[in-house]
N, C-alpha and C positions, 0 to 999 in steps of 0.2 A: 638778437635771438637769445632766448634763455635756454640753458642746457637742460637735459633730462633730469639730472640729479637735483638741480635747483628747483625745477617744477615739482619734483617729488617732495622736496623739503617744504615748499610753500603749501602744497596740498596737505601734508601731515600737520603743519602748524595750524592751518585753517580748520581742519577736522578736530584737532585738540581744543582749539578756541571755542568751537561750537559745543563740543562735549562739556567743557568746563562751564560755559554759560548756561547750558541746560541743567547741569548739576547744581549750580549756584541758585538758579530759579527754583528748583525743587526744594532745596534747603530753605530758601526764603519763604516759600509758600507753606512748607511743613511747619515752620516756626510760627507763622500766623495762625495756623489751625490749633496747634498745641505747643506753646513755647517751651514747655518743660521737656518734651520728648526728644527734641533735636540735640540739645546741648547739655541736658541734665542740670539745669540751673536751679538755684534757690529762688524763692519769691523775691520780688522787688522790695527791698527793705527801706526804700526812701520814705515811705509813709510812716514807718516806725521811727525813723530819724526825725521826721517832721513832728510826730507826737511828742517824742522826748524833748526836742528843742522848744516846743511850745509849752509843755506842762511840767517840766522838771527844771528846778533852779538850785544853784549852789548857794548855801548860806553858812553862817557861823552860829552855832548854838552852844552856849556855855564854853566858848573857846574851841569848839570842835567843828571842823568843816563837815557839813552834811548836805545831802541832796534832798530837797523838798519836792514832793509829788502832789500836783493839784488833781486829785482823783475826781473831784466833782466836774472839773473841766474836761477831763478825759471821758467821763461818762456821757457828756453831752456832745461829744465830737463824733460825727458819723464816720470819719476816717478810721477810728478805732474799731468800730463794729465791722467795717469792711476788712480790716487787718485780721481780726479774729477769724472771720469767715474764710479768708484766703489760707490761713494756717490749717483750719479744720478740713478743707477740701484739697489741700496740696498733695499731689501724688508722691509720697516719700520714697517710693521705689525708684524714682528718677534721680535721686541724689547720687552723685558720683564722688567717691573718695571720702576720706576721713574729715578733711577740712570742711567740705560742704555739709556733711552730716552734723558735725559739731556746731557749725554756724547756724544751721537751721534749728536744731533742737535747743540750743542755748537761747536763741531769740524767741522761739516758740514758748519755752518755759517762762521766760520773763513776761511775755505778752499775756499768757494765760494766768500767771500769778497776779498781774494787774486786774485781769477780768475777775478773778476770784475775790479780790478785795472789793471790786465794784458790785459784784453779785451779793456779797455778804451784807 
């Protein structure tokens, strides 16, 4: 036979487990609806990394190491247009803390500078 205090402890643990499961489901589904609102995240920069890896190469020019950018390749890549659009529509008020804000604005500046070169 289980004592009254053990039954009470088991009941409390089960109640807390159900409450935590419900809260976790709420957070999960909220993230699906608006991924930025739950955690204050920056955009997914993996597409930017992909663009840089594909169209930027290191070379030596007159004995000086430089990075060469294939702007014509970037201009034809649909991922770049998607990246620009995600920056333009990103809810910046969701950025949390200085590190997130700096990361977002530095990357956004660099991406929009590439766009400016392409538009010119």
